Every structure is written in structure tokens, then in C-alpha cells.
C-alpha positions in Angstrom: -29.8 46.5 -56.3 -31.3 48.8 -58.9 -35.1 49.6 -58.6 -35.1 50.6 -62.2 -34.7 48.6 -65.5 -36.6 45.3 -65.1 -39.4 43.5 -66.9 -42.1 45.7 -65.3 -40.5 49.0 -66.1 -39.9 47.8 -69.6 -43.5 46.5 -70.1 -45.1 49.8 -69.0 -42.2 52.1 -70.0 -42.1 53.6 -66.5 -39.2 54.7 -64.3 -39.9 52.5 -61.2 -41.7 49.2 -60.9 -44.2 50.7 -58.5 -47.9 50.4 -59.4 -50.7 52.2 -57.7 -53.7 50.1 -56.8 -56.9 51.0 -58.7 -58.9 51.3 -55.5 -62.6 52.1 -55.4 -63.4 55.7 -54.2 -59.7 56.5 -53.9 -58.2 56.2 -57.4 -59.3 59.2 -59.4 -57.3 61.1 -61.9 -55.5 63.3 -59.3 -54.0 60.3 -57.6 -53.3 58.3 -60.7 -51.6 61.2 -62.5 -49.5 62.1 -59.5 -48.2 58.5 -59.3 -47.4 58.4 -63.0 -45.7 61.8 -62.9 -43.5 60.6 -60.1 -42.2 57.6 -62.1 -44.7 54.8 -61.2 -47.8 53.6 -63.0 -51.0 55.3 -61.9 -54.3 53.5 -62.3 -57.8 54.8 -62.4 -60.2 52.7 -60.3 -63.2 52.0 -62.6 -64.9 49.9 -59.9 -66.5 53.0 -58.4 -67.2 54.9 -61.6 -70.2 54.8 -63.9 -69.2 54.8 -67.6 -69.6 58.6 -68.1 -67.6 59.3 -64.9 -64.8 56.9 -66.1 -64.7 58.7 -69.5 -64.4 62.0 -67.7 -61.5 60.8 -65.5 -59.7 59.3 -68.6 -59.9 62.6 -70.4 -58.6 64.5 -67.4 -55.7 62.0 -67.1 -54.7 62.7 -70.6 -54.3 66.4 -69.7 -52.7 65.8 -66.3 -49.8 63.5 -67.4 -47.8 62.6 -70.4 -46.5 59.5 -68.6 -47.9 55.9 -68.9 -51.0 55.1 -66.9 -53.9 52.6 -66.9 -57.3 51.6 -65.7 -58.2 48.9 -63.2 -61.5 47.2 -64.1 -63.2 44.7 -61.8 -64.8 42.2 -64.2 -68.0 41.9 -62.1 -68.9 45.4 -63.2 -72.6 45.5 -64.3 -71.9 47.7 -67.4 -68.9 45.9 -68.6 -69.5 46.1 -72.4 -69.9 49.9 -72.2 -66.7 50.1 -70.0 -64.7 48.1 -72.5 -65.9 50.2 -75.4 -64.9 53.4 -73.6 -61.4 51.9 -72.9 -61.0 51.3 -76.7 -62.6 54.6 -77.8 -60.4 56.6 -75.5 -57.3 54.6 -76.5 -56.3 53.5 -73.0 -53.0 51.6 -73.3 -52.9 49.6 -70.1 -55.7 47.7 -68.3 -55.6 45.8 -65.1 -58.5 43.3 -64.7 -59.7 41.8 -61.4 -62.6 39.9 -59.7 -63.3 37.5 -62.6 -61.8 35.2 -65.2 -59.0 36.6 -67.4 -60.4 34.6 -70.3 -63.4 36.7 -70.9 -62.0 40.1 -71.9 -58.2 39.7 -72.3 -58.6 38.7 -76.0 -60.8 41.7 -76.7 -58.4 44.1 -75.1 -55.3 42.6 -76.7 -56.9 42.7 -80.1 -57.1 46.5 -79.6 -53.4 46.7 -78.7 -53.9 47.1 -74.9 -51.5 45.7 -72.4 -53.4 43.5 -70.0 -52.6 42.6 -66.4 -54.8 40.4 -64.2 -55.0 40.2 -60.4 -55.0 36.8 -58.7 -55.1 35.6 -55.1 -53.9 32.1 -55.6 -51.5 30.2 -57.8 -54.2 28.2 -59.6 -55.2 31.2 -61.5 -51.7 31.9 -62.8 -52.1 29.2 -65.4 -55.5 30.6 -66.5 -53.8 34.0 -66.9 -51.1 32.5 -69.1 -53.7 30.7 -71.2 -55.7 33.9 -71.6 -52.6 35.7 -72.9 -52.2 38.4 -70.2 -48.9 40.3 -70.2 -48.3 40.2 -66.4 -49.8 39.0 -63.2 -50.6 40.8 -59.9 -50.4 38.3 -57.0 -52.3 39.8 -54.1 -51.9 38.5 -50.6 -54.7 38.7 -48.0 -53.0 41.5 -46.1 -54.5 43.8 -48.8 -57.5 46.0 -48.1 -60.8 45.5 -49.8 -61.9 42.3 -51.4 -59.6 39.3 -50.9 -58.9 35.7 -51.7 -60.7 33.0 -49.8 -57.5 31.1 -49.2 -56.1 33.9 -47.0 -52.6 33.3 -48.4 -50.1 35.9 -47.3 -48.0 37.8 -49.9 -44.8 36.2 -48.6 -46.2 32.8 -49.4 -48.2 33.7 -52.5 -45.3 35.2 -54.5 -43.1 32.1 -54.4 -46.1 29.9 -55.2 -47.0 31.9 -58.3 -43.3 32.1 -59.3 -43.2 28.3 -59.4 -45.9 28.0 -61.9 -45.7 31.1 -64.1 -42.9 32.8 -66.1 -45.0 36.0 -66.6 -43.8 39.3 -65.2 -45.0 39.2 -61.6 -46.2 42.1 -59.4 -46.6 41.6 -55.7 -49.5 43.2 -53.8 -50.9 43.1 -50.3 -49.1 44.4 -47.2 -46.6 46.5 -49.2 -46.2 50.1 -48.1 -42.4 50.7 -47.8 -39.2 50.4 -49.7 -38.1 47.6 -47.5 -41.3 45.7 -48.2 -40.7 46.3 -51.9 -37.2 44.9 -51.5 -38.5 41.8 -49.7 -41.1 41.2 -52.5 -38.5 41.5 -55.2 -36.2 39.2 -53.2 -39.0 36.6 -53.4 -39.1 36.9 -57.1 -41.5 39.7 -57.8 -40.6 42.1 -60.7 -42.5 45.0 -59.1 -45.1 45.9 -56.5 -48.6 47.2 -56.4 -49.2 49.6 -53.5 -52.8 50.4 -52.4 -53.3 51.6 -48.9 -50.3 53.9 -48.8 -51.6 55.7 -51.8 -55.2 55.6 -50.6 -54.1 57.7 -47.6 -52.2 60.2 -49.7 -53.1 63.9 -50.2 -54.2 63.2 -53.8 -56.5 60.3 -53.0 -60.2 61.0 -53.5 -61.1 59.3 -50.3 -62.8 61.5 -47.7 -60.4 63.3 -45.2 -62.4 61.8 -42.3 -61.7 58.3 -43.6 -58.0 59.1 -44.1 -57.6 60.5 -40.7 -59.4 57.5 -39.1 -57.3 55.0 -41.1 -53.9 56.6 -40.2 -54.8 56.0 -36.5 -55.3 52.3 -37.1 -53.2 50.0 -34.9 -52.0 46.5 -35.4 -55.1 44.2 -35.6 -57.5 47.0 -36.4 -58.2 45.6 -39.9 -59.8 42.1 -40.2 -61.3 40.0 -42.9 -65.1 40.1 -42.8 -68.1 38.9 -44.8 -66.4 35.6 -45.7 -69.7 34.0 -46.6 -70.2 36.5 -49.3 -66.8 37.6 -50.5 -63.9 38.2 -48.0 -63.2 41.9 -47.5 -60.6 43.5 -45.2 -62.2 46.3 -43.2 -61.3 48.7 -40.4 -63.2 48.2 -37.2 -66.2 50.4 -36.8 -69.9 50.1 -36.0 -70.8 48.5 -39.3 -67.9 46.0 -38.8 -69.3 45.1 -35.4 -72.8 44.6 -36.9 -71.4 42.2 -39.4 -69.4 40.4 -36.7 -72.5 40.0 -34.5 -74.5 38.7 -37.4 -71.8 36.2 -38.4 -71.5 34.9 -34.8 -75.2 34.6 -34.8 -75.0 32.3 -37.8 -76.7 34.8 -40.1 -77.6 33.4 -43.5 -76.1 34.6 -46.8 -79.3 36.5 -47.6 -79.3 38.2 -44.2 -75.7 39.3 -44.6 -76.5 40.6 -48.1 -79.4 42.6 -46.6 -77.1 44.0 -43.9 -74.5 45.0 -46.4 -77.1 46.6 -48.7 -75.7 49.0 -51.4 -73.2 51.8 -51.3 -71.5 50.9 -48.0 -68.0 51.5 -49.5 -68.9 54.8 -51.0 -70.5 55.8 -47.7 -67.4 55.0 -45.7 -64.5 55.8 -48.0 -65.9 58.6 -50.2 -68.4 60.2 -47.8 -66.6 59.7 -44.5 -69.3 57.9 -42.6 -67.3 56.2 -39.9 -70.3 54.4 -38.4 -72.4 53.0 -41.3 -69.7 52.9 -44.0 -67.6 50.0 -45.2 -64.0 51.1 -44.4 -61.8 49.2 -46.7 -58.0 49.4 -46.0 -55.1 47.0 -45.7 -52.9 46.0 -42.8 -50.4 48.6 -44.0 -52.6 51.3 -42.5 -51.1 50.5 -39.1 -47.7 51.6 -40.5 -49.0 54.9 -41.9 -49.0 57.8 -39.5 -49.2 60.8 -41.8 -51.1 61.9 -44.9 -48.5 62.9 -47.4 -48.4 64.0 -51.1 -47.5 61.3 -53.6 -44.2 63.0 -54.3 -43.1 62.6 -50.7 -44.3 59.0 -50.6 -42.1 58.2 -53.6 -39.1 59.9 -51.9 -39.8 57.7 -48.8 -40.1 54.5 -50.8 -36.9 55.0 -52.8 -34.9 56.1 -49.8 -36.1 53.1 -47.7 -35.4 50.7 -50.5 -31.8 51.9 -50.8 -31.3 51.8 -47.1 -32.7 48.3 -46.8 -30.5 47.1 -49.7 -27.4 48.7 -48.1 -28.1 47.0 -44.8 -28.2 43.6 -46.6 -25.0 44.4 -48.4 -22.9 45.0 -45.3 
């Protein structure tokens, strides 16, 4: 089985159908350019960037790589019109949208010649993506780190469900951090994969080293969905997680949970390395990662593991 030459590599003009998640506080220009330079599609994570910072990272990306790359934009961003104008002004070619309806901005982006991909967590939104005119779908299972679908559908279940109702190129996400997991996703019908946690814990990730070192020590079960009354988010266990758990078990109201969450928790945990008070977003895959590696080595591991897995199936 060839990892090259399918609908996703053709859509983005990349070597391998491996997309880097546009993760808050992890996905700056160093990580995104490294992924693109190694044959995948790197994404800047606009969700943790003010407009001027995003423009700076876009301009640095243009100098750091000649390969295709894109920007991930959570549609709940408070400065969305300014962000969209920057994407057009800077001639960004690929945009992944998430956390909102694809109908709102897809037409605007397509009008400016931008390839649009939308992230979904259930099959119902696949039809909305097609109606909006997106070019591809990311179907993300609840194994993923960060914000998640309320249905808690696993990637192994979600991919076939979306495949049933959509003919768009399909990218699997959530719980994918190896070549064999990539192979499994493609066997289910995915055309490619989006990998988050593995790249979040790379050398080039802009996450704090304290956060990375804590995450690679994670064991099975050390990440759990939390804050389900607000918006489900997968977190590593720490003091803040325990505070949320105690509040939820005490039947805290939505307003009380919002007050507990406050502002800047993800930045505090992921970017500043506060392991007590920070929100430590990472996926279940963290329990499989035991070393912080450069992106180039991660790609070598992914490709070798994919080939070995396929060869085992071919025996």
C-alpha cells in the first residue's frame, strides 16, 4: 500500500497525506514549516494568536518553507473578520476551519481561491460541509486532545459513519500517532490523517518544555474529557483538572464552571508550563509517546511503521 498519491496529496500538492493539527500554543511557524518541509501539511494554529501575531507567523512561514502549508482557524475567534482579511491579504492558500458552522466563511474563502477544510466530530455535519462547498473534511474522534465532540464518538466509529454520508476527501483525526494507526484509518476509508499530540510533543512545537516533559510521562487513562457542561475538552490530570472534577461532582452550575475556568488556562498550562493551574490539553496518544523528537525523526518513524504494518498484513 502506497502512502503517496491519493486525493489528499493531490488536493494539497504534498508528498504524504499527513496533516499536522493546528493546535493552540503548539502550532507556530517552526512546527508548521518543519512538517511541510518533511512532506506533510503544516498548519499554523490561529486559535492562540492575535491578528498581528498571526500575520507575523504567516510571514515567517513564507521564508521557512516553499512547500504547501495552511492555517487552522477556530470560527469562535472574537476577531474573525480581521483574521479572514489577513488570510486573504497574505495570500494563504489552505485554511482549516473548526468550532463553528462551515456555512459562514467557506464561501468567502473559496471566492478568494482558498482551499477549505472543515473539522467535524459527528456525521451530521458532513452534509453541512458538502452544502457549504468545502474541499475536504476532518473527522475527529473523541480520543483527540483539546476541545471535543459531545457525542464522544471514537475515530474507529466516526470514519465509517462519515464515509457513509459523504464523498468528500476524508481526513481522520483523534488517537492517531503512528504509522499503523494511519494504516488503520485508511483501511476504514480515510484518505489521510491529521496528527496533533505527536507533533505537539515534538522539538519544534512551541509548547513549554515543562508541559512536553509532563505529557510524555502520561500513562493510559491519564487524559480524560472534562468540562462537559461547557464544551468537552480532553485534559491531562493535574490540580486544575481535580478542581474541575470536584466542582462537577458537586453539581456546580455552568456559571460556576465558567468562573473556575476563567481566562488563559490553556496558555498558562501549555505555553507557560504551569502544571498546577494550567489547562493541559493533549490526546490519548500522549500515553504512547515516550520521547520528544524532531519532526524529521517523527516522519521517519511514521513512514517506517506504516510500511511494517502493511507488510504484516500482506503476509
